[in-house]
N, C-alpha and C positions, 0 to 999 in steps of 0.2 A: 879389515872388514870382512865379517862371515859371508858365505855365499848368498844367504837369504836375504840380509841387509843390503848387500851390493845389487842384488835383482831388484829390490823394492826402490832403492835409490835410482836406479835406471828407469824404472817404469815412471817415476815421479818426474823425471827430466823429460822423457817422452812425452807425457800428459802435459807438463808445462811448455814444451816447444809447440806442441798442437794447439794449445791455448793461445799461444803468441801468435801462431799464424792465423787463427780464426779473427783475433782482433785486429790483424792487419789485412783482412778481406778475403783470406783463404777459407772460405766457409766449410769445405769437405775436410779439412785438416784433422786427422786423428791418428791414435796409435794404430799399427798394424799387427797387434799382438796375435790377433787370431789367424793370420797367415803363418806367423812363425811358430805357433803352437801345433800346427798340423806339419812341420817339418819344411816349412817354405823357407826360402833364402831370399828375403825382401828387405825393404826399407824399414826403418824403425817408426818413421811417421809417413803417412800417405796423405795425398790432397794437395801436393805441390807439382801441377803438372810440368813434366820435363825434368824433375828432379829426382835423384836417388839420396834420401836423406838418412844418415846415420846420426843418432844423438848419443852424446858421451856426457857424463857428469863424473869427473874424475879430478882430483887435486893436482896430480902429475900425469897428464895426458901425454902419451906418445902420439904425437900428431901424424907422424909418417905411417904408423901402423893403422890409425883410424882412416886416413886418406886412402890407404891401400884397400881396407875392408870395404869402404864406400865404393871405390873404383871397382872391386871384383864383384860386388852385388849388383851393380847397376845393369840396366837394359840397354841395348844399342839405342843411341839418341838421347839418353839420360845424362845429365850433368850430376856427377859425384858430388855430395856436398857433406860436410861434417859440422853439425851444430854442436857446440861444446860449451860447457859451463863448469863451475865448481860451486861448492857450497856458499849460498848467498851472494851470488854474482850473476850478473845478466848473460844472456846467450852471446855466443860470437860464432861466426860462420868461416869455415876455410874450404876453399875449393880452387879450380885451376885459375890462374889470373886471366888468360886470354878470353875465355868464354864469359867470365864475369865481367870484363871490361866491355864486351860486346853487349852484353844485357844493359849494363849501366849506360852505354852510349845511346842505345835504343830507348831507354826509358828517360833520359836527360838530354836529348839532343837539342842543340839550339834551335829555337824557332826562327821561321823566316819573318817574322814580324819586325818591322823597323819602325 
């Protein structure tokens, strides 16, 4: 795929993930292209507090390289997340297991209602 088409594909994926985020209640989710255009080294999509989100749209993703990129770009206290898809497929998320399980536990902790 040519460089320009690949960039456009990446932008579409970033917009798509931001749209998904807004539909799930993250009203501030949006592409961070303006930061990157000025030489910034930031997340692809912002508006997810505490997360550094890298978005990938590749048929054959090197998940280890993507996770390393997300980890290297995150700020202290942020959880590195890779949101990935391929053509005509839904998004998936990859991140460290332990922080994910802590978040999940907090969101779905058993209630004390007997």
